[in-house]
N, C-alpha and C positions, 0 to 999 in steps of 0.2 A: 599283438598276438596274431593278427591276420597275416602279417608279413612272415612270421615264423611258419605258419601253416602253409603259405604259398611256397616258401623255400623247400619245406619238407616234401610237398607234393611234386614239385619239379624234379628234385633229386631222385625220388622214387620212380618217377616216370622215365627218367634217363636210364636208371639201372635196369628197369624192366625191358626197355627198348633194346638196350645193349645185349642183354641176355637172350632176348628173342632173336636178335640178329645172329648171335653165335650158334643158336640151335638151328636156325634156318640154313645154315651153310653145311652141306654134306662133307665138304673137305676139311671141316674143323673138328671132326669127331676125335681125331687123334689129339688135337690140341685140348679138347675137352677132357679126354682121359688123363692127359698130363696135368692139366689144371686140377682135376679131381685128386690125383695122387699127391700133387703138391699141397693141396688144401688139407689132405689127410695128415701129411707129415707136419704141416704147420699147426694143425689142431692138436696133434699130439704134444707138440712142444709148448703150445699155449694153453693147455688145460690148467685152469687156475687152481683147482683143488690139488692135483698131483704136484704142481710146482710149489704150492703153499706148504704142503706136507714136508717138503724137503728143506724148508727154511728154518733158521734158528728161532724165529718168532714162534713157529708152531711147536718147536721143542720146549721153549720156555712156557708156552701156554699149557702143554700137557703136564709139565712139572708142577703146575699150580694145583691147589685143592679144587674140588668141583665147584664150591660156592664162589671162590675167587675167580675161577675161570669163567663162570657164567656172568659175573659182574663185569669182568673185563670185556667180554664179547658184547654185553649190552651197552656199555659206555662207548665202545668203538662204533656200534651201530647208530647210537644217538648222535655222536659227532659227525658221522658220515651223512646222516639225514640233515643235520643243521647245515653242513657244508653245501649239500645239494640245494637246499632252500635258499641259502644266501647267494649261491651262484645263479640260480634261476631269477631271483629278484634283480641282481645286477644286470643280467642279460636283458630282462624286461625293461629296466630303466634306460639302458643304452639304446635299445630298439625304439622306445618311445621318443627319446630325445632326437634320435636320428630321423624318425618319421616327422616330428614337428618341425625340425630345422629345414626339412625339405619342402614343407608346405608353405612357409611364409606367413604373413599376417592375414587373418581371415577377413573377407569383405564385410562391410557394414552397410545396412540399408538406411538411407537418409533422404530428406527432401531438400530441394535447392530452389533458388530463384536468382534471376539476373538483377544486379544492382542498377537502379535507375534514379534519376533526379525527380523531385516533385516540388510543387509550390508549397512554401512553408511560411506561415505567418509568425514572426518572432513575437513571443509573448511571455509574460510572467504569470505564474499561477500561485494562488494562495487560498486560504480559507478564512472566512470572516463571520461576523455576527451582525444581524439586522437590528437597527436601532431606530426608534421613532423620531420623526423630525422634531416633534415636541411630545413629551410624555411625562406624566406626573401621577403620583398616588395622592388623591385629594383627602383632606381631613379638615376639621374645624378648629378654630383657635380656642373656642370655649365649649364647654359641655352643655347638654340640654336634652329636652325631650323632642323626638322627631314628630313634626306635625304633618307634613306632606312630602311625598316623593313623586314629583311630576314626570320623571323620566323612566325609561325601561332599559333593560339590559341590551347592549349592542346598538344603542340608538346614537345617531349622529346629531350633535348639538352645535349651536353657534356660540361665539364668544359672548359672554354676559348672560347666557340663558340660565334660569334657575334650575338647580339640580336637586338640592335638599333644603327644606325649610324647617327650622327648629321653632319650638313654641316661644314666642317673644311678646306675649300679651303684657306681662308685668314690665318688661323693658320699654314697650311702646307707651304704657301709661306713665312711666317715669319720664319718658321723653316729652310727653305732652305737658307734664307738670313743669319741667325745666323750661319748655318753650314759653309757658305762661309767665314764669318768673323773669325770663329774658325779655319778653315783651314789656312787662311792668318796669323793669330796670331801664329799658330803652325810653319809655315814656317819661320816667322821672328824669333821666338825663337830658331829654329834650326840654322839659319844663325848666330845669336848672339852667340850661343854656340861655333861655329867654329871660329868666330873672337876672342872670349875670349881665346881660346886655343893659339892663336898667339899674344895675348896681344894687339889686335887692338882696343878693347873697354874695358871699365871698368866693374868691377863685378856688379855695380849698374845697368847699362844698361841691362845686361843679366837678372838680377833678375826681373826687371820691365817687360821685354818681356815675361818671363816665367809666371809671375802672370797674365799678360793680356791674355796669351793663355789659362790658366786654367779658367779664368773668362768667356772667350768666350765659352769654352766647357761646363761650367755650365749653361750658358744661353741656349745652344743647348739642354741639358738634361731637363731643365725646360720647354722649348717649346715642346719638345717631349712628356713630361708628360701631357701637356695641350692638345696636339693633341689626345693622348690616351684617355683622359677623354671624347672626343667627340664620342668615340666608346664604347657603353655599352656591355660588355661581361659577359657570365655566370660565376659566381664565383665558382660554383660547378655543378655537373651533377644533373639533375632533370627534372621536367615537368613544363612548363610555364602555366600560367593561361589564362584568356581571354585577348587577345591583342586588345586594343582600341586606339592604336596610329597609325596614318597614315602619310605617307610622306607629307611634306609641312606644318605640324603642328608645331607650336612653343611651346617649353616646357621650364619651368623655373627650376632653380636648386632646388632640393629637392622634386619635384613633384613625386608622386608614379605612375610609368609607368606600371608595371606588377608584377606579383608574380611568384616566382620560388620555388617549393617544391620537396624535395626528399622523395619519397613514399615507397621505399624499402631499408632498413627496416623502421619501424615506431615506435613511442613511444606512450605509454598510461600512463597518469598521473592520480593517484587516491589517496584518503585519507582513513586512518583507525583511529579508536580511539586509544588514547595513551595506553589503557589497552592491545592492541594487539601488542604493539611495540616489545615485546620479542619473538613473534611468526613469525616475518617477518625477512628474511635473503636474502642477495643477492644470486641469482641463483635459487630461488624457482620457481616452474612451476606455471603458471597462464593460465586460459582459459577465452577468451574474446568473447562475443557475442554482436551483434548490432541489432538494430531494422531494419536496412536496409537489412540485410541478416539473416533472422530469422532461416533458416535451416543450417547455417554455423557457425562454431566455429573456433577460431584462438588461437593457442598455442604459448606462449612466456615465457620469464623469467624475473624475477626482476633484474634490472641492477643497481639501486641505491636507497638508503633510506636516507631521509633528516636527517642531524645530529641535528635538533632542532624540537621542538613541537610548533605548532602555538598557541600562547597565547590566541587568541580569541576563537577558536573552540576546542582547546586541541586535535587536530588531527595531525597525522604525514603524511607527503607527501611521496609518493612512485612513482618511475619511473620504467616502464617495457618496454621491447623491443619485438616487434613481427616481424616475417617474413611476408612480404606482396608482394610475387612475382607477383600475379595477379593484384596488385594495386587496390583492391576493397575498402579497408579501406582508408578513406580520412581524412585529418586533420580537426579538429573541430567536428567530430562525437561524439555522446554520446555512451558510451560503458558500458556494464555490466561485471564486473571483478569477477572471482572466483579464490581464492588462495588455493591450496591444502596443507593440513597440515598432513604430515605423511601418514601411510597406512590406509586401511579400518578397521572399528570396527563394532561390533554388538550392536545395540541399539533397545529398544522397541519403536515402532512408532505408532502414532495415526493420524487420520485426524485432521486438525486444528479445524474443526467444533465441534469436540467432547470435546474440552477444553473450559471451561468458565473462562475468566480472570477477576479477581476482585482485588480491592485495597488490600484486606487482603490475597490474594493468589489465585492460579489457582486450579480449581476443575474439576472433572469428575464424572459422575454417572455410577455405575456398576450395572448390573442386578444380583440380589442375589436371590437364591431359598429360599422359605419359608417352604418347606417340605410338602405343601399341593398340591392337584391336582384339576383341574377344572372339568367341566362336561364331557369334551372329554378325560380325563385321563392325560392331560399334566400338568407338574409341574407349579405351580403358581410362578411368578417372581415379585419382588418388587425392587424399586430404593433405592440405598444407595449412598450418596455423600461422596467422599473421596478427600483429598488434594493431589496434585501431584507437583513435581518439573520438570519444562520443560527445555529442552535444546535448541539447535539450530533448525532452520527450514529448510526444503528442499521441494520446490514446495508446494504441498497441505499437506505435512506431518510435524509433530513436534515430536522431540525426547522426551521421558519421562525418566527422570533420577531416580526418586524416587516416591513412592506412590502406585504403582500397580505392580503385578507380571505377568509373562508370563502365558497365558491361561485364564486370567480373561475376562469376557464378559462385554464390555463397551458400553454404549449408545452413538451412533455417531450423532444422530439428534433427535430433539424433546425434548431435556433436559430442555428447558426454562420453560416448564410447570410442571416440576417435583419437588418433595421434598422428604425427607426421608420417606419411607413406601408407596409411591405411587405404586399401582398395575400396571404392565406393560403388554401391548399387543405388541408383536414383529412382525413387518412387514418389512422384508428386501428386498422387491421388488425393492426399490429405495435406493441406497447407496450414501452418499456424495463423492465428489471427493477425491481421495487418491493416486494421482500420484506423484512420486518423481520429475518428469520433465514434468509438464503440458505444452501443446501447445495451443496457441490461436485458438479459433474456428471461422471460417469464417461465 
């Protein structure tokens, strides 16, 4: 619309200037009179009403009834108005297309960076679960009444230390009775042995007393084992959990009484895809981090690799051992595991926001010079889309294996509104995150 107004203004100005020039010339008065007379004659010939009266259409219109004549005039006016509106819209569309075609692609504001190489530690990442070196839920084989609980919650105990003692008075009394019978049977067997030497008794009598002595001794050992079951002892050194057993409480056989966990060292179990099976070996160094201790990392080594692949997930299970002298890591924790693969290498890196991932491939936009300069004398840049092959990721960065060369200027943000040939306005006041080891912000 501005273009139409400009054309109208210029035409009016030219007409006014021409007419003023004619009036300014004294020698043109006669020409003016002639032009005036000519205009009068033309006006007379071009008077629309008089010419229309002389047409057949006017005669037919007058021959109509007044109502029909009014309806015909109204319809002609409506059609004329619609034609004017349609023509105006067509003219406006044409002018807009003409204006846009002359403008070209609008420039887009983006941020850029120069691609450079950086030291990259090849590694594999996974998530795992922390597992105690030794861990068990303790219970008793037989039921009974709790007599004493000599331990406290969270206490470190040694192997063989008493944890819970059940009431064993009747069992001890039975044991003492069996010991007396065993001692008597032993004495009788010894006496029979002496009498057998002097042929005072038969060999059969001696064998019977000997078997009876062994039977009584076996009963003593059986009762001794039963008494021992009334004393729950630590099967290995570790830390007990929350103790909720109190003296006087009756427990049944098989009830879970408390937990015992060995925290130093500690295991981490994690899985990797079968495609990485050839890269994992026993003894490889790993670095473990947890959400509970964000600023701390724990170093360990791979201790075992499963000899089979899980048929459901096609993953291989791996076990690693960590030193845990402070006993910070607890069984059941979620852990992030990084496995180092060989030495450091140099790779081209970009922020992950610079790469556009598509089903047909990953792409980036590079800022290419056109050889032209803008009004400030700066070189004009335009966008060019190229395909790249991406590698592993590290924090906010992604490795570029193929597609661009070192030193190329790559668009790092704002590329969603770009296409090939789009003019670029570079604004690097704000750059996307590009840290190899980002930390959460509070």
